C-alpha positions as CSV (number, residue, x, y, z in Angstrom):
1,M,0.0,0.0,0.0
2,G,1.4,3.4,-0.9
3,V,0.8,7.0,0.2
4,G,-2.8,8.1,0.7
5,G,-4.1,4.5,0.8
6,Y,-3.5,3.8,-2.8
7,M,-1.5,0.8,-4.0
8,K,2.0,1.5,-5.2
9,T,1.5,2.5,-8.8
10,E,5.0,2.8,-10.2
11,F,5.2,1.0,-13.6
12,D,1.6,-0.3,-13.3
13,P,-0.6,1.7,-15.7
14,G,-3.7,-0.3,-14.6
15,A,-3.2,0.7,-11.0
16,M,-2.5,4.2,-12.0
17,D,-5.8,4.3,-14.0
18,L,-7.6,3.0,-10.9
19,A,-6.0,5.6,-8.7
20,A,-7.0,8.3,-11.2
21,E,-10.6,7.1,-11.1
22,K,-10.6,7.2,-7.3
23,A,-9.1,10.7,-7.3
24,K,-11.8,11.8,-9.8
25,D,-14.5,10.5,-7.5
26,V,-13.0,12.5,-4.6
27,L,-12.7,15.6,-6.7
28,E,-16.4,15.3,-7.6
29,S,-17.3,15.1,-3.9
30,L,-15.6,18.3,-3.1
31,D,-17.0,21.9,-3.1
32,Q,-17.6,22.4,-6.8
33,V,-17.0,26.2,-6.8
34,S,-13.5,25.6,-5.3
35,V,-12.8,22.8,-7.8
36,D,-13.9,25.0,-10.7
37,L,-11.5,27.7,-9.6
38,I,-8.6,25.3,-9.3
39,A,-9.5,23.6,-12.6
40,Q,-9.6,27.0,-14.4
41,W,-6.2,28.0,-12.8
42,F,-4.8,24.7,-14.1
43,A,-6.3,25.2,-17.6
44,D,-5.0,28.7,-17.8
45,N,-1.4,27.7,-16.9
46,Y,-0.7,24.1,-18.0
47,M,0.3,24.9,-21.6
48,A,3.0,27.4,-20.4
49,A,4.1,25.8,-17.2
50,G,3.4,22.1,-17.8
51,H,1.2,19.7,-15.7
52,K,4.2,18.4,-13.7
53,R,5.2,21.8,-12.5
54,L,1.6,22.7,-11.6
55,G,1.2,19.4,-9.8
56,R,4.3,20.2,-7.7
57,I,2.8,23.6,-6.9
58,L,-0.4,22.0,-5.6
59,V,1.5,19.3,-3.6
60,A,3.7,22.0,-2.0
61,W,0.7,24.1,-1.3
62,S,-1.1,21.2,0.5
63,K,2.0,20.5,2.6
64,N,2.4,24.1,3.6
65,H,-1.3,25.0,4.3
66,K,-2.5,22.1,6.4
67,G,-5.2,23.3,8.8
């Protein structure tokens, strides 16, 4: 079992697809106004910055802003 309760997904595309579906389900259960804002931020920036860099920003934000 890996971080966040997900199975280790390195080099296992099927497991990564399953983890992505679970993540999508969680996203759909969150406050949709907030999700829409972050999704728009991502859409506005991913072509210039890249999805990996944006992902790192979000992970760092989550680590630094735990309530």
